C-alpha positions as CSV (number, residue, x, y, z in Angstrom):
1,M,0.1,-0.1,-0.1
2,T,1.2,3.1,-0.9
3,D,-0.2,5.6,1.5
4,A,-2.5,3.0,3.5
5,G,-5.1,4.6,5.0
6,A,-4.3,8.0,5.4
7,E,-7.2,9.5,3.9
8,L,-9.4,8.3,6.9
9,F,-7.2,9.7,9.8
10,R,-7.8,13.2,9.0
11,E,-10.0,12.8,12.2
12,R,-8.8,11.2,15.4
13,L,-10.6,7.7,15.3
14,A,-10.3,6.6,19.0
15,Q,-11.5,3.7,20.6
16,P,-14.3,5.4,22.8
17,D,-13.6,3.2,26.0
18,Q,-10.9,0.8,27.6
19,R,-12.5,-2.4,26.2
20,S,-13.7,-1.6,22.4
21,C,-10.0,-1.9,20.8
22,G,-11.1,-5.0,19.0
23,A,-14.3,-3.2,17.9
24,S,-12.7,0.1,16.9
25,V,-10.4,-2.1,14.6
26,L,-13.5,-3.9,13.1
27,V,-14.9,-0.4,12.3
28,V,-12.0,0.8,10.6
29,A,-11.4,-2.2,8.8
30,R,-14.9,-1.7,7.4
31,M,-14.3,1.7,6.4
32,L,-11.2,0.9,4.6
33,L,-12.8,-1.9,2.3
34,D,-16.3,0.2,2.2
35,P,-15.9,3.8,0.8
36,A,-19.6,4.3,1.5
37,Y,-19.5,3.1,4.7
38,A,-16.4,5.4,5.4
39,A,-18.5,8.3,4.0
40,L,-21.3,7.8,6.4
41,V,-19.1,7.8,9.4
42,A,-16.9,10.7,8.1
43,T,-19.7,13.0,6.7
44,G,-22.8,11.3,8.4
45,R,-24.7,10.5,5.1
46,H,-24.0,7.3,3.0
47,P,-23.9,8.2,-0.4
48,G,-25.7,5.2,-1.9
49,T,-28.8,5.0,0.7
50,G,-28.9,8.5,2.0
51,F,-28.9,6.8,5.3
52,A,-27.7,9.6,7.8
53,L,-26.2,9.6,11.1
54,P,-26.1,12.7,13.0
55,G,-23.6,14.3,15.2
56,T,-19.6,14.6,14.8
57,V,-16.8,12.1,13.2
58,A,-15.9,11.3,16.7
59,S,-19.7,10.7,18.2
60,R,-20.5,8.8,14.8
61,F,-17.6,6.6,15.2
62,R,-18.2,6.0,18.8
63,Y,-21.7,4.9,18.2
64,E,-20.6,2.3,15.3
65,V,-17.5,0.9,17.5
66,L,-20.2,0.4,20.8
67,G,-22.7,-1.2,18.2
68,M,-20.2,-3.4,16.7
69,H,-18.9,-4.2,20.0
70,E,-22.5,-5.2,21.3
71,R,-22.9,-7.5,18.0
72,V,-19.3,-9.4,17.6
73,T,-19.9,-10.3,21.4
74,G,-23.3,-11.3,21.1
75,M,-24.6,-14.8,20.7
76,V,-24.9,-14.7,16.7
77,D,-21.7,-13.9,14.7
78,A,-21.7,-11.8,11.4
79,A,-22.7,-14.8,9.2
80,G,-25.7,-15.5,11.6
81,H,-24.2,-18.6,13.0
82,L,-24.6,-19.2,16.9
83,Q,-21.6,-18.3,19.0
84,L,-20.9,-18.2,22.6
85,P,-21.3,-15.0,23.9
86,W,-18.3,-13.1,25.3
87,P,-18.4,-10.2,28.2
88,R,-17.8,-7.0,26.7
89,A,-16.1,-5.8,29.8
90,I,-13.0,-8.1,28.7
91,G,-12.9,-6.9,25.2
92,T,-13.2,-8.9,21.7
93,P,-12.1,-12.4,21.5
94,P,-10.2,-13.1,18.4
95,W,-12.4,-15.7,16.9
96,A,-15.2,-12.9,17.0
97,V,-12.4,-10.4,15.0
98,A,-11.9,-13.5,12.8
99,H,-15.9,-14.1,12.1
100,Q,-16.3,-10.3,11.6
101,L,-13.3,-9.5,9.2
102,S,-14.4,-12.6,7.3
103,A,-17.9,-11.1,6.3
104,T,-16.5,-7.5,5.8
105,S,-16.3,-6.7,1.9
106,G,-16.7,-3.9,-0.2
107,P,-16.4,-2.8,-4.1
108,G,-13.4,-4.6,-5.3
109,H,-13.1,-6.5,-2.0
110,S,-15.3,-9.7,-1.7
111,A,-15.5,-11.7,1.6
112,V,-12.3,-13.8,2.3
113,R,-12.0,-16.2,5.0
114,Y,-9.7,-14.9,8.0
115,E,-8.2,-17.2,10.6
116,V,-6.5,-16.8,13.9
117,H,-2.7,-17.6,14.0
118,Q,-0.8,-18.0,17.3
119,V,2.4,-16.4,17.2
120,R,5.2,-19.2,17.5
121,T,8.0,-17.8,15.6
122,S,10.3,-14.7,15.9
123,G,9.2,-11.4,16.0
124,A,11.1,-10.6,12.6
125,E,8.9,-13.3,11.0
126,V,5.8,-11.9,12.6
127,Y,6.6,-8.9,10.7
128,D,7.3,-10.7,7.6
129,D,4.2,-12.9,7.9
130,L,2.0,-9.6,8.2
131,V,3.7,-7.9,5.0
132,A,2.7,-11.1,3.2
133,A,-0.9,-11.2,4.8
134,T,-1.8,-7.7,3.8
135,S,0.0,-7.7,0.4
136,G,-3.6,-8.3,-1.1
137,H,-4.7,-4.9,0.3
138,R,-6.8,-6.3,2.9
139,P,-5.9,-5.2,6.7
140,A,-4.9,-8.1,9.4
141,A,-5.4,-7.7,13.3
142,L,-2.6,-7.9,15.5
143,Y,-3.0,-9.0,19.1
144,V,-0.4,-7.4,21.4
145,G,0.3,-7.2,25.0
146,N,3.0,-8.3,27.8
147,A,5.2,-11.3,28.2
148,W,1.9,-13.3,29.8
149,L,-1.3,-11.9,27.9
150,P,-2.6,-10.1,24.9
151,R,-3.9,-7.0,26.0
152,H,-4.8,-4.6,22.8
153,V,-5.6,-5.1,19.4
154,V,-4.2,-3.0,16.4
155,L,-5.2,-3.2,12.6
156,V,-2.0,-3.7,10.4
157,L,-2.7,-1.9,6.9
158,G,0.4,-3.0,5.0
159,E,4.1,-2.1,4.2
160,V,4.7,1.6,3.9
161,Q,8.4,2.3,3.0
162,G,9.7,-0.6,5.1
163,R,7.4,-0.2,8.1
164,L,4.3,-1.8,8.8
165,R,1.5,1.0,9.1
166,C,-0.9,0.2,11.9
167,Y,-4.3,1.5,13.0
168,E,-3.7,2.2,16.8
169,P,-6.9,2.8,18.5
170,A,-6.1,4.2,22.1
171,A,-4.4,7.0,19.9
172,G,-7.0,6.7,17.1
173,A,-4.1,7.3,14.5
174,L,-1.7,5.7,12.2
175,V,1.4,4.4,13.7
176,D,4.3,2.8,11.6
177,V,6.6,0.0,13.2
178,D,9.8,-1.3,11.8
179,R,11.1,-4.8,11.6
180,A,13.5,-4.1,14.2
181,A,10.8,-3.4,16.8
182,F,9.1,-6.8,15.9
183,A,12.5,-8.5,16.3
184,T,13.3,-6.8,19.7
185,H,9.7,-7.1,21.2
186,R,9.7,-3.4,21.5
187,L,6.4,-2.7,19.6
188,G,5.5,0.3,21.6
189,L,1.7,-0.2,20.5
190,A,-0.4,1.9,23.2
191,G,2.6,0.8,25.5
192,W,2.4,-3.1,24.7
193,D,5.6,-4.5,23.1
194,Q,4.9,-8.3,22.4
195,A,3.1,-9.7,19.3
196,W,0.3,-12.7,20.4
197,L,-2.2,-13.5,17.9
198,V,-2.5,-12.5,14.1
199,V,-6.1,-12.6,12.6
200,S,-5.3,-12.9,8.8
201,P,-6.9,-13.9,5.3
């Protein structure tokens, strides 16, 4: 990607609470793949249907994220299949992120199956895997944390000038991370340094 996602981030798209990083990632992924949905969040009006959402960009983003969080942790997944409900107080489980990303499509981006991959390789190999996973212009989710637990989710958009461009929902902005940061486990993504899980096509 030449300038992955920069157009969407004229406004800060920060997660609305401490638990909604995963849901924020899912809303931004949909915005990247579906320009009409991105226009709805950015302007308050869907260009195809005319459906309107009132408020500011921040309030519309908050509304969409909280709605997404409720849906992906509920009893029915994005494909209409039953799933185990998940307490929203502890975030968004990786399988729910995979189900939602698998159902996310847009013009020129048909739905593809996403899977959860536990990080079992060196950090440098994780970087390379993410570059490969996002080379088809579809984002991947990355769960990061400390040495003991995953604690946060970011959206990997693709490689830009030798660095992985990520949407970091705590900051609500784009962050570029180089291969050395992965190799040394110093990612610095909302204070979390360790890669735990990748959700990718």
